[in-house]
C-alpha positions in Angstrom: 14.9 -14.7 -5.8 11.6 -15.3 -7.6 12.2 -14.3 -11.2 10.4 -11.5 -12.9 8.1 -12.9 -15.5 10.2 -13.0 -18.7 7.7 -11.5 -21.0 5.0 -9.7 -18.9 1.9 -8.9 -20.9 1.5 -5.5 -19.3 -0.4 -2.6 -20.8 0.3 0.9 -19.5 -2.7 3.2 -19.4 -3.0 7.0 -18.9 -6.2 8.9 -18.4 -7.7 11.9 -16.6 -9.6 10.4 -13.7 -11.1 12.4 -10.9 -9.2 15.5 -12.1 -5.8 13.8 -12.0 -3.6 12.4 -14.8 -3.6 8.8 -13.7 -1.4 5.9 -14.6 -2.2 2.2 -14.2 -0.9 -1.1 -15.5 -3.2 -3.9 -16.7 -2.8 -7.5 -17.6 -5.5 -10.0 -18.6 -4.8 -13.4 -20.1 -8.3 -14.7 -19.9 -10.1 -15.8 -23.2 -11.8 -12.9 -25.0 -15.2 -14.8 -24.9 -15.7 -14.4 -21.2 -15.7 -11.5 -18.6 -13.0 -12.3 -16.0 -13.2 -11.2 -12.4 -11.3 -7.9 -11.9 -8.7 -7.5 -9.2 -7.4 -4.0 -8.3 -4.0 -3.9 -6.6 -3.4 -0.8 -4.4 0.1 0.0 -3.1 1.4 2.2 -0.3 4.6 4.2 0.3 7.5 3.9 -0.6 6.0 1.4 -3.0 4.7 1.7 -6.6 2.5 -0.4 -8.9 5.8 -2.2 -9.7 5.8 -3.6 -6.1 3.2 -6.0 -7.5 5.2 -7.0 -10.6 5.6 -10.6 -9.3 1.9 -10.9 -8.5 0.4 -9.4 -11.7 1.5 -12.2 -14.1 0.6 -15.0 -11.6 -2.9 -13.7 -10.9 -3.5 -12.9 -14.6 -2.4 -16.4 -15.6 -5.1 -17.7 -13.2 -7.8 -16.0 -15.3 -8.2 -12.6 -13.6 -8.1 -9.1 -15.0 -5.5 -7.3 -13.1 -5.5 -3.5 -12.7 -2.5 -2.0 -10.7 -2.8 1.8 -10.4 -0.1 4.2 -9.5 -1.8 5.6 -6.4 -2.4 9.4 -6.1 0.9 11.3 -5.9 3.2 8.4 -6.6 4.8 7.0 -9.7 3.4 8.4 -12.9 0.1 9.5 -11.4 -0.2 13.3 -10.8 0.9 14.5 -7.4 -1.0 17.5 -6.0 1.2 19.7 -3.8 -1.5 20.4 -1.1 -1.9 17.6 1.5 -5.6 18.4 1.6 -5.9 16.7 -1.8 -5.0 13.3 -0.2 -8.1 12.8 2.0 -10.4 9.8 2.0 -12.9 11.5 -0.3 -10.3 12.1 -3.0 -8.7 8.7 -2.7 -12.0 6.9 -2.8 -13.1 9.0 -5.8 -9.9 7.9 -7.5 -10.7 4.3 -7.2 -14.4 4.8 -8.1 -13.3 6.8 -11.2 -10.9 4.1 -12.2 -13.6 1.4 -12.0 -15.9 3.6 -14.1 -13.3 4.4 -16.7 -12.4 0.7 -17.0 -16.1 -0.3 -17.1 -15.9 -2.5 -14.1 -19.0 -3.0 -12.1 -17.5 -4.8 -9.1 -13.9 -5.6 -8.2 -11.8 -7.5 -5.7 -9.4 -5.1 -4.0 -6.0 -6.0 -2.7 -4.2 -3.4 -0.7 -1.0 -3.0 1.3 0.1 -0.1 3.6 -1.9 3.1 2.7 -3.4 1.0 -0.1 -5.0 -1.3 2.5 -6.6 1.8 4.2 -7.8 3.0 0.8 -9.6 -0.2 0.0 -11.2 -0.4 3.5 -12.5 3.2 3.0 -13.8 2.3 -0.4 -15.6 -0.8 0.8 -17.4 1.2 3.5 -18.5 3.8 1.0 -19.2 1.7 -2.1 -20.0 -1.8 -1.0 -22.0 -2.5 -4.2 -18.8 -2.0 -6.2 -16.7 -4.2 -3.9 -16.7 -7.9 -4.3 -14.2 -8.4 -1.5 -11.1 -6.9 0.1 -7.8 -8.5 0.8 -5.7 -6.4 3.2 -2.0 -7.0 3.6 -0.1 -5.9 6.7 -2.5 -3.1 7.8 -5.8 -4.3 9.3 -7.4 -1.0 10.1 -6.7 2.7 9.7 -5.9 4.9 12.8 -9.2 5.2 14.6 -8.6 6.7 18.1 -11.8 8.8 18.5 -10.3 11.1 21.1 -6.9 12.0 19.6 -5.8 12.6 16.0 -3.1 10.4 14.5 -0.6 13.2 13.9 -1.1 14.4 17.5 -0.3 10.9 18.8 2.7 10.6 16.5 4.0 14.1 17.4 4.0 13.0 21.1 5.9 9.8 20.2 8.3 11.8 18.0 9.2 14.1 20.9 10.8 11.1 22.6 12.9 9.7 19.7 13.1 9.8 15.9 9.9 8.8 14.2 9.5 8.8 10.4 5.9 10.1 10.5 6.9 13.1 12.6 9.9 13.7 10.3 7.6 13.6 7.3 4.9 15.9 8.8 6.1 19.4 8.1 7.4 20.3 4.6 9.8 21.0 3.1 12.7 19.3 5.0 11.9 15.7 4.2 11.0 16.5 0.6 14.3 18.2 0.0 16.4 15.6 1.7 14.7 12.6 0.0 14.6 14.2 -3.4 18.3 14.8 -3.2 19.1 11.2 -2.4 16.4 8.9 -3.8 18.6 5.9 -4.3 20.1 6.1 -0.8 16.7 6.6 0.8 15.0 3.8 -1.1 17.8 1.3 -0.6 17.9 2.0 3.1 14.1 2.2 3.7 13.3 -1.0 1.7 15.9 -2.9 3.8 14.9 -1.6 7.1 11.2 -2.4 6.4 12.1 -5.9 5.5 12.2 -8.9 7.8 15.9 -9.0 7.6 16.3 -5.8 9.5 14.7 -4.1 12.5 12.9 -0.8 11.8 12.8 0.0 15.5 16.5 0.6 15.5 15.7 4.1 14.2 14.1 4.9 17.6 17.7 4.9 19.0 18.2 8.3 17.3 17.0 11.6 18.8 14.2 13.8 17.4 15.4 15.9 14.5 17.5 13.3 13.0 17.3 12.9 9.2 15.5 9.6 8.2 18.4 8.7 5.9 20.9 9.2 8.8 18.7 7.2 11.2 18.8 4.1 9.0 21.8 1.7 9.1 23.7 0.9 5.9 22.2 -2.2 4.3 24.2 -5.0 2.7 25.1 -4.6 -1.0 22.6 -5.6 -3.6 21.4 -8.0 -4.8 19.4 -9.2 -1.8 17.5 -12.5 -1.7 14.4 -10.7 -2.7 15.5 -7.6 -4.7 17.9 -7.1 -7.6 19.8 -4.0 -8.5 17.7 -3.6 -11.6 14.5 -3.7 -9.6 15.7 -1.1 -7.2 16.6 1.1 -10.1 13.0 1.0 -11.3 11.9 2.5 -8.0 14.7 5.0 -8.0 13.8 6.1 -11.6 10.2 6.6 -10.8 10.7 8.5 -7.6 13.5 10.6 -9.1 11.0 11.8 -11.7 8.0 12.3 -9.4 9.7 13.4 -6.2 8.6 12.3 -2.8 6.1 15.0 -1.9 3.1 13.1 -3.1 4.0 10.0 -1.0 4.7 12.2 2.0 1.3 13.9 1.6 -0.4 10.6 2.5 1.1 11.0 5.9 0.5 14.8 6.1 -3.2 14.2 5.5 -3.7 11.6 8.2 -5.7 14.0 10.4 -7.9 15.0 7.5 -8.6 11.4 6.8 -9.3 10.8 10.5 -11.9 13.6 10.4 -13.4 12.2 7.2 -13.7 8.7 8.7 -15.6 9.9 11.8 -19.1 9.4 10.2 -18.1 5.7 9.8 -17.0 5.1 13.4 -18.8 2.0 14.5 -20.1 1.2 11.0 -19.7 -2.4 10.0 -19.3 -3.6 6.4 -21.0 -6.6 4.8 -18.1 -6.9 2.3 -16.2 -10.2 2.8 -12.7 -9.5 3.9 -9.4 -11.4 4.2 -6.1 -10.6 5.8 -2.5 -11.5 5.1 0.2 -10.4 7.5 3.9 -11.1 7.9 5.4 -12.1 11.2 8.1 -9.4 11.2 6.0 -6.5 9.9 6.7 -3.2 11.6 3.1 -1.9 11.4 1.6 -5.0 12.9 4.2 -5.0 15.7 4.3 -1.3 16.6 1.4 0.7 15.2 -1.8 -1.3 15.5 -2.1 -2.1 19.2 -2.2 -5.4 21.0 -4.9 -7.1 18.9 -4.7 -5.8 15.3 -7.0 -8.4 13.9 -9.8 -7.4 16.3 -9.6 -3.9 14.9 -10.2 -5.2 11.4 -13.0 -7.6 12.5 -14.8 -4.7 14.2 -15.2 -3.1 10.8 -15.4 -6.3 8.7 -17.3 -8.9 10.7 -17.1 -11.1 7.6 -13.4 -11.6 8.1 -13.1 -14.9 6.4 -9.5 -15.9 7.0 -6.2 -14.6 8.4 -2.8 -15.9 7.4 0.7 -14.9 8.6 3.7 -15.4 6.4 6.8 -16.2 8.5 10.2 -14.5 8.5 9.4 -11.5 6.3 8.6 -7.9 6.9 6.6 -5.0 5.4 7.8 -5.5 1.8 5.9 -8.8 1.6 5.0 -8.7 -2.2 8.8 -8.7 -2.9 10.1 -10.6 0.1 7.7 -13.5 -0.1 6.4 -13.4 -3.7 5.8 -17.1 -4.1 4.2 -17.6 -0.7 2.0 -14.5 -1.1 0.9 -15.6 -4.6 -0.1 -19.0 -3.2 -2.3 -17.4 -0.6 -3.8 -14.8 -2.9 -4.8 -17.4 -5.5 -6.4 -19.5 -2.8 -8.3 -16.5 -1.5 -9.4 -15.4 -5.0 -10.7 -18.8 -5.8 -12.7 -19.0 -2.6 -14.1 -15.5 -3.2 -15.3 -16.3 -6.7 -16.6 -19.7 -5.7 -18.7 -18.0 -3.0 -20.0 -15.3 -5.3 
C-alpha cells in the first residue's frame, strides 16, 4: 500500500463561500518568491477531499499549489437539504467563489466522478479561469437531449436494483446509510474497486437496500486501504450524514436542464483524461464510446491514459501510477502555457 505522507504539510481552511460554510485543504511547498501554478482537486461521492491524500503531497512537492475542497454537501462543507441547491449553477459558483477567495486567476482542475462533471461545467462557463481540466473516470455528464437522466435510471431501476434509483427519493436511503456509515462505506468502496464487480448488485430486485445488495468484502486492510483510512471517511460521513452526497444524484435532472444551453458547445480549454480499465462508470454508464463524448465537448483532448486492473477508487487503488500520470500531464500543461 502506498504510504500516507508521514508529515503532510496540510492547512485546513474554512470560509463562507457562495453562501455556504466551505472547507478545503491546501498544501504548497513552492518557494515563497514565486507564484506556483494552482491545481484544484474535486472529488465525487462517496469520496472526500481525503480521497486525494496521496496525491496532494506528491503534487505539492513538484511545485504546485494544491487546493482540495470538500465539495458541496460532503465532508465539512455545509449540506443544504434541498436537492435544488445542487444544480450546475450553484456548483459552478462554489468553484468560482473558491478561486476568488484564494486569489487565484486561473487554475488547473482535476476531477473524479461528480467532480469531473463539475470541472467540465466550470470550464464551459469560465474558460478564462481554467488553464486545463484533467478528468478521471467520467468523460462527460449525462447528455441525452430527449430523456432526462433520472427518467432513464428509473426505467433501468424497474428491472433490477440500481443505486441511483435507490437514492432518488428521500428519506429511505438517508436513514439507512446514516444508521450504518461504516458498513456502507466499507462495502461500497470495495464494490467500486477493481477487485470486485459492481454489476453483481443488478442480481437483486428493485426495492433492495443498497447495503443488502452489496456482498461482504474481505477484512481490512486491503492492498490499497487501511483501517485507519476507512475510519476517516466513516468519521466525516457520520458527522455530515449522507443527504448532501445523495442530493448530487437527486439533482441530476436539474443539472440536465441547466446544461441544455451548452448542448453542442465546444470548449477551447485543453483537456486530459485518465480512466481505469475496471471502472464501473466507463463500463456501464457512458455508452459504447465514452471518449468520443468527451472529445465532442473538448476537441483539445490532448491525451487519454488507462490504468490497468483498478476500478473507480483510482486515487486510492493506484496512487503511485496516478501520480506519475498527473505529474506528466501537469508538466506538459505548464510547458505549453
